[in-house]
C-alpha positions as CSV (number, residue, x, y, z in Angstrom):
1,M,7.1,-66.4,-38.1
2,G,4.8,-69.1,-37.0
3,K,0.8,-69.5,-37.4
4,S,-0.8,-65.7,-37.6
5,A,-2.0,-64.6,-34.5
6,A,-5.7,-64.4,-33.1
7,P,-7.4,-61.4,-33.8
8,L,-7.4,-59.3,-30.2
9,K,-10.0,-57.4,-28.4
10,I,-9.8,-55.2,-26.3
11,V,-11.9,-55.0,-23.1
12,N,-12.8,-52.8,-20.5
13,R,-14.4,-52.4,-16.8
14,L,-14.4,-48.7,-17.0
15,H,-18.4,-48.7,-16.3
16,V,-17.1,-50.3,-12.8
17,F,-14.7,-47.8,-12.1
18,R,-17.1,-45.2,-13.0
19,A,-19.6,-47.0,-10.4
20,E,-17.4,-47.5,-7.7
21,H,-16.5,-43.9,-7.8
22,H,-19.9,-42.7,-8.3
23,L,-19.4,-40.9,-11.5
24,T,-21.8,-39.8,-14.4
25,Q,-20.5,-40.3,-17.7
26,E,-20.7,-36.7,-18.3
27,R,-18.5,-36.3,-14.8
28,L,-15.7,-38.4,-16.1
29,A,-15.9,-37.2,-19.3
30,K,-15.4,-33.3,-18.0
31,E,-12.5,-34.6,-15.6
32,I,-10.3,-36.1,-18.4
33,G,-11.1,-33.9,-21.1
34,V,-13.3,-36.0,-23.5
35,T,-16.9,-35.9,-24.5
36,R,-19.4,-37.9,-22.8
37,A,-20.2,-39.6,-26.3
38,T,-15.9,-40.9,-26.2
39,I,-17.1,-42.2,-22.6
40,V,-20.0,-44.2,-23.9
41,A,-18.5,-45.5,-27.1
42,I,-15.4,-47.0,-25.0
43,E,-17.9,-48.3,-22.2
44,K,-19.9,-50.0,-25.3
45,G,-16.7,-51.2,-26.8
46,D,-17.4,-49.1,-30.0
47,Y,-14.4,-47.1,-29.5
48,N,-10.7,-48.1,-28.3
49,P,-8.8,-45.1,-26.6
50,S,-5.5,-44.1,-27.8
51,L,-2.8,-45.3,-25.3
52,G,-2.5,-41.3,-23.8
53,L,-6.1,-41.4,-23.1
54,A,-6.1,-44.9,-21.6
55,F,-3.4,-43.5,-19.3
56,R,-5.1,-40.6,-18.8
57,I,-8.3,-42.9,-17.4
58,A,-6.3,-45.0,-15.3
59,R,-4.3,-42.0,-13.6
60,Y,-7.6,-40.6,-12.8
61,F,-8.9,-43.4,-11.0
62,N,-5.4,-44.2,-9.4
63,T,-4.9,-47.5,-11.0
64,D,-2.8,-49.7,-13.0
65,I,-3.9,-49.4,-16.9
66,N,-4.5,-53.2,-17.0
67,A,-7.0,-52.8,-14.1
68,I,-9.6,-51.1,-16.6
69,F,-8.4,-52.1,-20.2
70,T,-7.5,-55.9,-21.0
71,V,-6.9,-57.6,-24.0
72,E,-8.1,-60.9,-24.9
73,E,-8.3,-63.1,-28.3
74,E,-11.4,-62.7,-29.8
75,N,-13.1,-66.0,-31.0
76,K,-13.7,-66.8,-34.7
């Protein structure tokens, strides 16, 4: 083993995809089966969705999961 890995941060572009598709948070939440509060928390970066939910969101927008969710190293 080598140096310890830097902490990772999941960044999302969910608000961009919602805007491009003219969707409210409420509408998207209903479409994918979660609460509006979940969408708000994901967009604010306060909540990282499960892998299953992330794929469901990507499938809803007919795109690759990496187009919505990316991983970056956090600054210390």
